[in-house]
C-alpha positions as CSV (number, residue, x, y, z in Angstrom):
1,M,-18.7,37.5,-45.2
2,S,-18.8,41.2,-45.5
3,E,-15.7,43.0,-47.1
4,Q,-15.0,44.6,-43.8
5,G,-15.1,41.3,-41.8
6,S,-13.0,39.5,-44.6
7,S,-10.2,42.3,-44.4
8,S,-10.2,41.9,-40.5
9,I,-9.8,38.1,-40.8
10,A,-6.9,38.7,-43.2
11,G,-5.4,41.0,-41.2
12,E,-5.7,39.0,-38.1
13,I,-3.8,35.7,-40.2
14,A,-0.9,38.4,-41.6
15,G,-0.4,39.6,-38.1
16,G,-0.2,36.2,-36.4
17,R,-3.2,37.0,-34.0
18,T,-4.1,33.2,-34.4
19,S,-3.8,29.8,-33.1
20,L,-2.9,26.6,-34.8
21,G,-3.9,23.2,-34.0
22,I,-2.7,19.9,-35.6
23,E,-3.9,16.6,-34.6
24,L,-2.6,13.2,-36.2
25,G,-5.7,10.9,-36.2
26,S,-5.6,7.2,-36.9
27,T,-6.9,8.0,-40.6
28,N,-6.6,11.6,-40.8
29,I,-4.0,14.3,-39.9
30,K,-6.0,17.6,-39.6
31,A,-4.9,21.1,-39.4
32,C,-7.3,23.7,-38.0
33,L,-6.6,27.4,-37.8
34,I,-8.5,29.6,-35.4
35,G,-8.8,33.3,-34.4
36,A,-8.8,34.8,-31.2
37,D,-12.8,34.3,-30.9
38,H,-12.0,30.6,-31.4
39,Q,-13.9,30.2,-34.8
40,V,-12.3,28.3,-37.4
41,L,-10.7,30.3,-40.1
42,A,-9.3,27.4,-42.2
43,T,-8.4,23.8,-42.4
44,G,-6.3,21.3,-44.1
45,T,-6.4,17.4,-44.1
46,H,-4.3,14.6,-45.3
47,G,-5.4,10.9,-45.1
48,W,-3.4,8.1,-44.0
49,E,-3.5,4.7,-43.1
50,N,-1.7,2.5,-40.3
51,Q,0.3,-0.5,-41.8
52,F,0.3,-4.0,-40.0
53,V,4.1,-5.1,-40.5
54,D,5.4,-8.2,-38.6
55,R,2.2,-8.6,-36.7
56,L,2.3,-5.0,-35.4
57,W,0.4,-1.9,-36.2
58,T,2.6,0.8,-37.0
59,Y,3.0,4.1,-39.2
60,S,6.5,4.8,-40.6
61,E,8.6,7.7,-39.3
62,E,8.5,9.1,-43.1
63,A,4.6,9.0,-43.2
64,I,4.4,11.0,-40.2
65,W,6.3,14.1,-41.6
66,A,5.0,13.5,-45.1
67,G,1.5,13.9,-43.4
68,L,2.1,16.7,-41.2
69,Q,3.6,18.8,-44.2
70,A,0.7,17.7,-46.3
71,A,-1.9,18.7,-43.7
72,F,-0.2,22.3,-43.3
73,A,0.2,22.9,-47.0
74,A,-3.5,22.0,-47.4
75,L,-4.4,24.6,-44.6
76,R,-2.4,27.1,-46.2
77,A,-4.0,26.7,-49.4
78,D,-7.4,27.0,-47.6
79,V,-6.1,30.3,-46.0
80,E,-5.2,31.8,-49.3
81,K,-8.5,30.6,-51.0
82,R,-10.7,31.8,-48.3
83,H,-8.8,34.9,-47.2
84,G,-6.6,35.9,-49.9
85,V,-3.4,36.2,-47.4
86,A,-0.3,34.0,-47.2
87,L,-0.1,32.1,-43.9
88,T,3.8,33.2,-42.5
89,K,3.2,33.0,-38.9
90,V,0.8,32.1,-36.5
91,G,0.2,33.4,-32.4
92,A,0.4,29.9,-30.8
93,L,0.1,26.2,-31.9
94,G,0.2,23.1,-30.8
95,F,0.0,19.4,-31.8
96,S,-2.0,16.1,-30.7
97,A,-2.1,12.6,-31.7
98,M,-3.7,9.2,-30.9
99,M,-2.6,8.4,-27.4
100,H,-0.6,5.5,-26.1
101,G,1.8,3.4,-28.2
102,Y,5.8,3.2,-28.1
103,L,8.1,5.4,-29.8
104,A,11.5,4.7,-28.3
105,F,14.8,6.6,-29.1
106,D,18.5,6.2,-28.3
107,A,20.8,8.9,-26.8
108,A,21.3,10.2,-30.2
109,G,17.7,10.5,-31.2
110,K,17.4,7.6,-33.4
111,L,14.1,5.9,-33.3
112,L,15.0,2.2,-32.4
113,V,11.8,0.2,-33.4
114,P,9.1,1.2,-35.7
115,F,6.2,3.1,-33.8
116,R,4.0,0.7,-32.0
117,T,0.3,2.3,-31.9
118,W,-2.3,2.0,-29.4
119,R,-3.9,-0.5,-31.7
120,N,-1.3,-3.5,-30.7
121,T,-2.4,-6.2,-28.3
122,N,0.7,-8.1,-27.9
123,T,1.6,-6.7,-24.2
124,E,-0.9,-8.9,-22.7
125,R,1.5,-10.4,-20.2
126,A,3.3,-6.9,-19.2
127,A,-0.2,-5.2,-18.6
128,A,-1.5,-8.0,-16.2
129,E,1.9,-8.1,-14.1
130,L,1.8,-4.2,-13.9
131,T,-2.0,-4.1,-13.1
132,R,-1.5,-7.1,-10.4
133,T,1.8,-5.7,-9.0
134,L,1.0,-1.9,-8.9
135,G,-2.9,-2.2,-8.1
136,F,-3.6,0.0,-10.9
137,N,-5.0,-1.0,-14.3
138,F,-2.7,-0.6,-17.3
139,P,-4.3,-1.5,-20.3
140,L,-2.6,-3.2,-23.3
141,R,-1.9,0.0,-25.4
142,W,-0.1,2.1,-22.7
143,S,3.2,3.0,-23.2
144,A,4.5,1.4,-19.8
145,S,3.0,-1.7,-20.9
146,H,4.8,-1.7,-24.1
147,L,8.0,-0.8,-22.8
148,Y,7.9,-3.6,-20.1
149,Q,6.9,-6.0,-22.6
150,A,9.9,-5.4,-24.7
151,V,12.0,-5.6,-21.4
152,I,10.6,-9.1,-20.4
153,D,10.9,-10.2,-24.1
154,G,14.5,-9.2,-24.0
155,E,14.4,-7.3,-27.2
156,P,17.5,-6.2,-28.4
157,H,16.7,-2.4,-28.7
158,V,15.9,-2.1,-24.9
159,A,19.9,-2.0,-24.2
160,D,19.9,1.6,-26.1
161,V,16.6,3.2,-25.2
162,A,17.4,6.7,-23.4
163,F,13.7,8.1,-24.2
164,I,10.1,7.1,-24.8
165,T,7.2,9.1,-25.7
166,T,4.0,9.3,-27.6
167,L,3.4,10.4,-31.3
168,S,2.4,14.0,-30.1
169,G,5.3,14.1,-27.6
170,F,7.6,12.8,-30.5
171,V,6.1,15.7,-33.1
172,H,6.5,18.5,-30.3
173,W,10.1,17.4,-29.4
174,R,11.1,17.3,-33.0
175,L,9.5,20.8,-33.4
176,T,10.6,22.8,-30.2
177,G,13.4,20.6,-28.8
178,K,11.5,20.0,-25.6
179,K,10.9,16.4,-24.4
180,V,7.7,17.5,-22.5
181,I,4.2,16.0,-22.8
182,G,0.5,17.3,-21.7
183,V,-0.9,15.5,-18.7
184,G,-3.7,14.1,-20.6
185,D,-1.3,12.5,-22.8
186,A,1.0,11.3,-20.2
187,S,-1.7,9.7,-18.4
188,G,-1.7,7.2,-21.2
189,M,1.8,6.6,-20.5
190,F,1.7,6.0,-16.8
191,P,-0.6,6.6,-14.2
192,I,-0.8,10.4,-12.8
193,D,-1.3,11.6,-9.4
194,A,-4.2,14.0,-9.5
195,A,-2.7,15.9,-6.5
196,T,0.9,16.7,-8.2
197,H,-0.2,16.4,-11.9
198,D,2.9,14.2,-12.4
199,Y,3.6,10.7,-12.7
200,D,2.6,8.8,-9.5
201,A,5.9,8.8,-7.8
202,P,5.5,5.5,-5.5
203,M,4.4,3.6,-8.6
204,L,6.8,5.1,-10.8
205,K,9.4,4.0,-8.3
206,R,8.3,0.4,-8.2
207,F,7.8,0.2,-11.7
208,G,11.7,1.2,-12.3
209,E,12.5,-1.7,-9.8
210,M,10.5,-4.4,-11.8
211,V,12.2,-3.1,-14.9
212,A,15.7,-3.5,-13.4
213,A,14.8,-6.8,-12.1
214,H,15.0,-7.8,-15.9
215,K,17.3,-5.3,-17.0
216,P,19.8,-4.1,-14.5
217,G,21.2,-0.6,-15.0
218,L,18.0,0.6,-17.1
219,D,16.6,3.5,-15.4
220,A,12.8,3.4,-16.5
221,P,11.7,6.2,-14.8
222,A,14.2,8.6,-16.5
223,L,12.9,7.6,-19.7
224,F,9.7,9.4,-19.6
225,P,9.0,13.0,-20.7
226,R,8.3,15.8,-18.4
227,V,4.7,16.2,-17.7
228,L,3.2,19.6,-18.2
229,V,-0.6,20.8,-17.6
230,A,-2.3,23.1,-20.1
231,G,-1.5,26.7,-20.3
232,E,1.9,26.0,-19.0
233,D,5.4,26.9,-21.2
234,A,6.0,24.2,-23.4
235,G,8.7,26.0,-25.7
236,S,8.5,27.4,-29.1
237,L,8.7,26.6,-32.6
238,T,12.3,26.4,-33.5
239,A,13.7,27.4,-37.1
240,D,14.5,23.9,-37.9
241,G,11.1,22.9,-36.6
242,A,9.4,25.6,-38.8
243,K,11.3,23.9,-41.8
244,L,10.2,20.6,-40.8
245,L,6.6,21.4,-40.9
246,D,6.8,23.7,-43.9
247,P,9.6,22.7,-46.2
248,T,8.8,25.9,-48.2
249,G,10.5,27.9,-45.5
250,R,7.7,30.5,-45.6
251,L,6.6,29.8,-41.9
252,Q,8.3,31.8,-39.4
253,A,9.8,30.1,-36.2
254,G,9.2,31.7,-32.6
255,A,5.6,31.0,-32.0
256,P,4.8,29.6,-28.5
257,V,3.8,25.8,-28.6
258,C,1.3,24.6,-25.9
259,P,1.9,21.1,-24.1
260,P,1.3,18.1,-26.6
261,E,-1.9,16.3,-26.0
262,G,-3.8,13.3,-27.0
263,D,-6.7,12.9,-28.9
264,A,-8.8,12.1,-26.0
265,G,-7.6,15.4,-24.1
266,T,-8.4,17.4,-27.4
267,G,-11.7,15.6,-27.7
268,M,-12.8,16.7,-24.0
269,V,-11.8,20.5,-25.0
270,A,-13.5,20.2,-28.2
271,T,-16.8,19.4,-26.2
272,N,-16.5,21.5,-23.1
273,A,-16.1,18.1,-21.0
274,V,-13.4,18.9,-18.5
275,A,-15.8,19.4,-15.5
276,P,-16.8,16.5,-13.0
277,R,-20.0,15.0,-14.0
278,T,-19.1,15.8,-17.8
279,G,-18.2,13.5,-20.4
280,N,-17.7,12.9,-24.1
281,I,-17.5,10.6,-26.7
282,S,-15.1,10.4,-29.6
283,A,-15.7,8.3,-32.7
284,G,-12.9,7.7,-35.2
285,T,-11.0,4.6,-36.2
286,S,-11.3,3.9,-32.3
287,I,-14.1,4.9,-30.0
288,F,-13.9,6.0,-26.5
289,A,-16.0,7.5,-23.8
290,M,-14.4,10.0,-21.1
291,V,-16.2,10.9,-18.0
292,V,-14.8,13.4,-15.5
293,L,-14.9,11.8,-12.0
294,E,-16.0,13.4,-8.8
295,K,-13.8,11.0,-7.0
296,P,-11.6,8.1,-7.6
297,L,-13.3,4.8,-8.4
298,T,-13.5,2.0,-5.5
299,T,-12.1,-0.8,-7.2
300,V,-9.7,-1.6,-10.3
301,H,-11.7,-2.3,-13.7
302,E,-9.9,-3.9,-16.4
303,E,-12.4,-2.6,-18.7
304,L,-11.8,1.1,-17.8
305,D,-8.6,3.5,-18.1
306,I,-7.9,5.9,-15.6
307,V,-6.4,9.1,-17.2
308,T,-6.8,13.0,-16.9
309,T,-8.0,16.2,-18.5
310,P,-5.6,18.6,-19.9
311,G,-6.0,20.3,-16.6
312,G,-5.1,17.1,-14.7
313,D,-8.5,16.3,-13.3
314,L,-9.3,12.4,-13.2
315,V,-11.1,10.8,-15.9
316,A,-12.3,7.4,-16.3
317,M,-12.1,6.4,-20.2
318,V,-13.9,3.4,-22.0
319,H,-11.7,2.8,-25.0
320,C,-12.6,0.4,-27.6
321,N,-10.0,-0.2,-30.4
322,N,-12.7,-0.6,-33.2
323,G,-15.0,2.4,-33.9
324,A,-16.1,3.6,-37.3
325,S,-13.6,2.1,-39.7
326,E,-15.9,-0.7,-40.8
327,L,-18.5,1.5,-41.1
328,G,-16.6,3.6,-43.6
329,T,-15.4,0.6,-45.6
330,W,-19.1,-0.4,-46.0
331,A,-19.8,3.0,-47.0
332,G,-17.2,2.8,-49.7
333,V,-19.0,-0.3,-50.9
334,F,-22.1,1.5,-51.4
335,T,-20.2,4.4,-53.0
336,E,-18.8,2.1,-55.7
337,F,-22.4,0.5,-56.3
338,A,-23.8,4.0,-56.9
339,K,-21.0,4.9,-59.4
340,A,-21.6,1.7,-61.1
341,I,-25.2,2.4,-61.9
342,G,-24.6,5.9,-62.7
343,G,-25.8,7.5,-59.5
344,K,-24.3,9.8,-56.9
345,S,-20.9,8.8,-56.4
346,D,-20.2,11.6,-53.8
347,A,-19.2,10.0,-50.3
348,N,-21.0,12.5,-48.4
349,A,-24.0,12.1,-50.1
350,V,-23.6,8.5,-49.8
351,F,-22.7,8.8,-46.0
352,G,-25.9,11.1,-45.8
353,A,-28.5,8.2,-47.4
354,L,-27.1,5.6,-45.6
355,F,-27.3,7.3,-42.2
356,S,-30.7,8.4,-43.1
357,A,-31.8,4.8,-43.8
358,A,-30.6,3.7,-40.4
359,L,-33.4,5.8,-38.6
360,E,-36.0,3.6,-40.8
361,G,-34.8,0.4,-39.6
362,E,-36.4,-1.9,-37.0
363,A,-35.2,-0.7,-33.3
364,D,-33.8,-4.4,-32.3
365,G,-31.9,-4.4,-35.9
366,G,-34.4,-6.8,-37.6
367,G,-32.3,-9.9,-36.1
368,L,-29.0,-8.8,-37.8
369,L,-25.7,-8.6,-35.8
370,A,-22.6,-6.9,-36.7
371,Y,-19.0,-6.8,-35.3
372,N,-16.8,-4.1,-36.5
373,Y,-13.6,-6.0,-34.9
374,L,-10.8,-4.9,-37.4
375,A,-8.3,-5.2,-34.4
376,G,-8.5,-7.2,-31.0
377,E,-10.9,-5.6,-28.2
378,P,-9.4,-5.9,-24.8
379,I,-12.9,-5.3,-23.2
380,T,-14.3,-8.4,-24.7
381,G,-11.1,-10.3,-24.3
382,L,-10.2,-10.5,-27.9
383,T,-6.6,-10.3,-29.0
384,E,-7.5,-10.1,-33.0
385,G,-10.6,-9.3,-34.5
386,R,-12.5,-10.4,-37.8
387,P,-15.4,-7.9,-39.0
388,L,-18.5,-10.1,-39.3
389,V,-22.2,-9.6,-40.3
390,V,-24.3,-12.5,-38.9
391,R,-28.0,-12.9,-39.3
392,T,-30.5,-15.9,-38.7
393,P,-32.7,-17.4,-41.5
394,G,-35.6,-15.6,-40.1
395,S,-34.0,-12.0,-39.7
396,R,-35.0,-9.2,-41.9
397,L,-32.4,-8.1,-44.2
398,T,-33.2,-4.7,-45.5
399,L,-30.6,-1.7,-46.2
400,A,-32.2,0.2,-43.2
401,N,-31.6,-2.8,-40.8
402,F,-28.1,-3.3,-42.1
403,M,-27.2,0.3,-41.6
404,R,-29.0,0.5,-38.0
405,T,-27.1,-2.8,-37.2
406,Q,-23.7,-1.1,-38.5
407,L,-24.0,2.0,-36.3
408,Y,-25.1,-0.2,-33.3
409,A,-22.0,-2.3,-34.0
410,A,-19.9,1.1,-33.6
411,F,-21.4,1.6,-29.9
412,G,-21.7,-2.2,-28.5
413,T,-18.5,-2.6,-26.9
414,L,-18.8,1.0,-25.4
415,S,-21.7,0.0,-24.1
416,L,-20.5,-3.0,-22.3
417,G,-17.7,-0.7,-20.7
418,M,-20.3,2.0,-19.9
419,N,-22.2,-0.5,-17.8
420,V,-19.3,-0.5,-15.5
421,L,-19.3,2.9,-14.8
422,H,-22.9,2.8,-14.0
423,G,-22.3,0.0,-11.3
424,E,-19.6,2.3,-9.8
425,G,-22.4,4.9,-9.2
426,V,-20.9,7.7,-11.6
427,K,-23.3,10.1,-12.3
428,L,-23.5,12.2,-15.7
429,D,-24.9,15.7,-16.3
430,S,-23.9,15.9,-19.9
431,M,-22.4,13.6,-22.4
432,F,-21.1,15.2,-25.6
433,A,-20.2,13.6,-29.1
434,H,-17.8,14.7,-31.5
435,G,-16.3,12.8,-34.7
436,G,-17.1,12.8,-38.5
437,M,-19.8,10.1,-37.8
438,F,-22.0,12.9,-36.3
439,K,-21.8,15.3,-39.3
440,T,-25.2,13.7,-40.5
441,A,-27.5,15.6,-38.0
442,G,-29.5,13.5,-35.5
443,V,-28.7,9.9,-36.9
444,A,-25.5,8.7,-34.9
445,Q,-26.4,11.1,-32.1
446,R,-29.7,9.5,-31.6
447,L,-28.9,5.9,-31.6
448,L,-25.8,6.5,-29.4
449,A,-28.3,8.1,-26.9
450,A,-30.1,4.9,-26.8
451,A,-26.8,2.7,-26.5
452,I,-25.7,4.7,-23.4
453,G,-29.2,5.6,-21.9
454,A,-28.3,9.4,-21.6
455,P,-28.8,12.7,-23.6
456,V,-26.0,13.2,-26.3
457,T,-25.1,16.7,-27.2
458,V,-23.4,17.8,-30.3
459,G,-22.0,21.1,-31.0
460,D,-21.3,23.0,-33.9
461,T,-17.4,22.3,-33.6
462,A,-18.2,18.6,-33.6
463,S,-16.9,17.7,-37.2
464,E,-13.9,19.7,-36.6
465,G,-12.8,17.4,-33.3
466,G,-9.6,17.3,-32.0
467,A,-7.7,19.5,-34.4
468,W,-9.9,22.3,-33.1
469,G,-9.4,21.3,-29.5
470,I,-5.7,21.3,-29.6
471,A,-6.0,24.7,-31.5
472,V,-7.9,26.3,-28.3
473,L,-5.5,24.6,-25.9
474,A,-2.8,26.8,-28.2
475,E,-5.1,30.0,-27.9
476,Y,-5.3,29.4,-24.2
477,L,-1.6,29.3,-23.8
478,R,-1.5,32.6,-25.8
479,S,-4.5,34.7,-24.2
480,G,-6.0,32.7,-21.1
481,K,-3.5,33.3,-18.3
482,G,-4.9,33.6,-14.8
483,K,-8.0,31.5,-15.9
484,G,-8.5,27.6,-15.1
485,L,-9.2,25.5,-18.3
486,G,-12.7,24.9,-17.4
487,D,-13.7,28.6,-16.7
488,Y,-11.8,29.5,-19.9
489,L,-14.0,27.1,-22.0
490,N,-17.0,28.3,-20.4
491,E,-16.5,31.8,-20.7
492,R,-14.4,32.6,-23.5
493,V,-15.3,29.5,-25.9
494,F,-18.6,27.9,-25.3
495,A,-20.8,30.9,-24.1
496,A,-22.6,31.0,-27.3
497,A,-22.1,27.6,-28.8
498,R,-24.9,26.1,-30.7
499,L,-25.8,22.7,-29.3
500,D,-28.1,20.3,-30.3
501,V,-29.4,17.6,-27.6
502,A,-30.6,14.1,-28.4
503,K,-32.5,12.4,-25.4
504,P,-32.9,8.6,-25.4
505,D,-36.0,7.4,-27.3
506,P,-37.8,4.8,-25.2
507,V,-38.5,2.5,-28.3
508,D,-34.7,2.8,-29.3
509,V,-33.6,1.8,-26.0
510,K,-35.5,-1.0,-25.7
511,G,-34.7,-2.2,-29.3
512,Y,-30.9,-1.4,-28.6
513,G,-31.2,-3.4,-25.1
514,A,-32.4,-6.3,-27.0
515,W,-29.7,-6.1,-29.7
516,L,-27.0,-5.9,-27.3
517,K,-28.0,-8.9,-25.6
518,Q,-27.7,-10.7,-28.8
519,Y,-24.4,-9.1,-29.5
520,E,-23.1,-10.3,-26.2
521,A,-24.0,-13.9,-27.0
522,G,-22.7,-13.8,-30.5
523,L,-19.3,-12.9,-29.2
524,A,-18.5,-16.5,-29.4
525,I,-19.0,-16.4,-32.8
526,Q,-16.3,-13.5,-32.9
527,R,-14.0,-16.0,-31.1
528,A,-14.2,-18.6,-33.2
529,A,-13.7,-16.6,-36.3
530,T,-10.4,-15.5,-34.9
531,E,-9.4,-18.9,-34.3
532,A,-10.5,-20.2,-37.8
533,I,-9.6,-17.9,-40.2
534,S,-6.0,-16.3,-40.1
């Protein structure tokens, strides 16, 4: 970078002509600072993990704030290292997080029970009743399912509930004082009316009646946050909020904050997949595909969530609880092995070597099967999971086949859900992919193309993912007035983007199809493992 260019960026940062996005993912909290041209100026990350407490997946309230503060501190250090300027103010900011789940508060703002994440599958009865009564698929992880399950279980805290929200909504509330939520994240709490961009009023009324039948006096519709679409006023960073994010006190208050969004919505923004017939796949701890619909689906499918883009358009989501975590665990084992024999123990180098080996594997995986089920998986009817590697005596266990099978496993359940969309006649012009597993060029992207039978595009923002996406939504709030979100992305963000497209390889497609058939048959092994191994 030229001295003039570096000086210009430093001036942009010092002058607060930037936008900050922070996303709380399942394993990392990432902060991303962008300029007015949407280019990344600095990043910061903090690793964290959920805990399995009392048979429920959770993150503590302390971990949430410590993680946000650590990610922001890392970003500030990166700004100073790269540009030699202190980060004291931003032009706009936004927060996004893993969708769904349940955060319940009393009238004084006290968290009543530990955060129940999207990963929990204890809401089966509630989700089934809501789906049957309201004629709309309510997945296990949706906030309404969690609330209704707590009500029908007679949990003591329900008597004191005054407000429920998602993780992004919680962070936004604490930093701005506003109980609002972006429409994309709201659509993972309760169904959205595509015409009004608000909760579906008749359904919400009926939901309130269902809750009141168990808990008279509880006004369930009044518990939800107010819904906003991208670009709408969602408040500003308060003095208390600035101090909570940056305990050093150097970050100035007053910056506008965009509506808080879920990781699905920021993934759509990060891949320019907000228009009908476009879609994206986000791969992290979970993996999900989002396809923007031209029209509503004809029937209710339990394999599909119906959510929205940050602009409010209907989206069919295929959500799988289990994504790349098991892949990362195996990479950790190989990293330990490399270190033990005196080789390179750099995690990125190990990932690169393992992913490259996968391309040398047999197209059908050589007779190996793998299941990445660390948690239950509603699409395949499992309430718990057991990670497995399975092979027959005649299988060919090589590093290449093993790694190809591990990558296939990350996409297996997703493929089953995508088949339902194909049956509805949904058409796709483009499918974008993002997430850390796409950093190694041409590997996961190529195998994913085979798994879904469609071209897969990866852009130069793929590895920045949702943190960059929410930063773009913050910049859209700051400078995009008068433009629709789709037009803004096409004209201002992605016009000169570098894109790499991988088309399905016929050999890979045939091999993956054979592997998937065995994968489906082998689900009986997964079910038996959950029953036999506690």
